[in-house]
C-alpha distance (Angstrom), angle and dihedral (degrees) to the residues before:
residue distance angle dihedral
Q1 . . .
L2 3.85 . .
L3 3.81 90.5 .
Q4 3.79 91.1 49.5
E5 3.82 89.1 51.5
G6 3.78 90.3 53.3
V7 3.82 96.3 -121.3
V8 3.74 89.1 130.2
Q9 3.85 135.3 -4.5
G10 3.74 127.1 -123.8
F11 3.69 128.0 -139.7
D12 3.83 133.2 -172.6
L13 3.74 109.4 -142.8
N14 3.85 117.4 -133.3
T15 3.86 94.3 -120.3
H16 3.74 133.3 123.0
S17 3.81 95.0 -126.5
Q18 3.75 132.5 87.6
N19 3.79 122.0 -105.6
N20 3.72 93.4 45.4
F21 3.80 100.2 146.7
V22 3.79 120.3 107.6
I23 3.75 132.1 176.2
G24 3.74 124.3 -135.5
A25 3.81 134.5 -163.1
V26 3.71 141.3 172.9
G27 3.72 94.8 -107.4
P28 3.77 145.9 -16.4
L29 3.75 94.6 -81.2
Q30 3.94 90.8 70.2
F31 3.79 89.0 53.2
D32 3.85 90.8 51.8
V33 3.85 89.3 50.5
V34 3.84 90.1 51.7
K35 3.81 92.7 48.1
H36 3.89 90.5 48.7
R37 3.75 94.7 46.0
M38 3.85 93.3 46.4
K39 3.70 90.5 53.4
S40 3.85 98.5 40.6
E41 3.87 99.4 39.5
Y42 3.81 102.1 29.7
N43 3.87 101.7 21.8
A44 3.87 86.5 -127.8
E45 3.72 123.8 148.1
T46 3.76 115.7 -137.6
E47 3.79 136.3 -160.2
S48 3.71 123.9 -158.1
L49 3.79 120.5 -147.4
P50 3.80 120.2 -175.6
A51 3.72 115.4 -120.1
N52 3.84 126.1 -142.1
W53 3.78 92.7 -114.4
S54 3.75 133.1 80.5
V55 3.78 103.4 166.7
L56 3.88 127.8 56.2
R57 3.78 127.0 -174.5
W58 3.76 130.0 -178.9
V59 3.81 117.5 -126.5
H60 3.76 122.9 -130.6
P61 3.76 109.1 -98.4
D62 3.79 91.6 -124.9
V63 3.89 90.5 66.9
E64 3.71 110.9 94.7
P65 3.84 105.3 -126.3
A66 3.84 90.1 -142.1
T67 3.84 88.4 66.6
L68 3.79 90.6 63.6
T69 3.78 94.7 84.8
R70 3.76 130.2 159.1
E71 3.85 89.0 -96.8
V72 3.89 90.4 57.3
L73 3.79 99.3 41.8
P74 3.84 121.6 74.3
V75 3.77 120.1 -107.0
G76 3.88 107.8 -73.4
A77 3.80 96.8 14.5
M78 3.78 120.6 123.4
T79 3.75 137.1 -173.7
A80 3.81 123.4 -127.3
T81 3.84 138.6 162.6
D82 3.74 128.6 -121.3
R83 3.84 124.7 -133.6
L84 3.95 89.4 -83.9
K85 3.86 89.8 53.6
N86 3.89 92.8 -107.3
T87 3.80 113.2 151.5
V88 3.84 117.9 -120.1
I89 3.63 134.8 178.8
L90 3.76 122.3 -135.8
F91 3.83 112.7 -149.0
S92 3.83 126.6 -165.9
N93 3.83 91.7 -133.5
T94 3.75 143.5 -21.3
W95 3.73 92.9 -87.4
S96 3.79 90.6 58.3
M97 3.82 89.8 49.1
G98 3.78 90.1 50.8
L99 3.75 95.9 50.0
F100 3.85 86.6 51.1
K101 3.67 93.7 49.6
D102 3.92 90.7 47.9
K103 3.74 93.0 50.8
H104 3.85 96.8 43.7
P105 3.81 109.4 30.9
E106 3.85 87.6 158.1
I107 3.85 89.2 70.8
A108 3.77 109.3 81.2
L109 3.79 115.6 -146.3
S110 3.78 130.0 -174.1
D111 3.91 133.6 -171.6
T112 3.82 86.4 -135.5
P113 3.82 130.2 42.8
F114 3.86 115.4 -83.0
R115 3.78 108.8 -106.9
K116 3.82 109.6 -132.3
E117 3.81 97.7 -154.6
L118 3.90 87.7 56.2
M119 3.71 92.3 50.1
A120 3.81 90.4 51.8
Q121 3.78 89.5 57.8
A122 3.81 96.0 51.5
């Protein structure tokens, strides 16, 4: 329900292990809201663990996710998918993202999901 309301966003990490779902938010206030609501509405305790990423960018849908290999991504970066199955890249910091963009200008990134209806008009 919190994901549907847009309080936070959920991402499935592209790993081979279990427990590969993370939530992301614009800032710490959103995590506090989730923690409070989980306790008050569902009587559920939560634990926050910091992730290794602080920057997320959506990948243009024309980019084949299989091309985003360990050799292409900067150290510490990882791919994931949002709830609509859009590919994202999680970067450790803005410098790492900038390095990626410099090395791979052919891979379009956005700080919001690409809207398919707008792409059809272009």
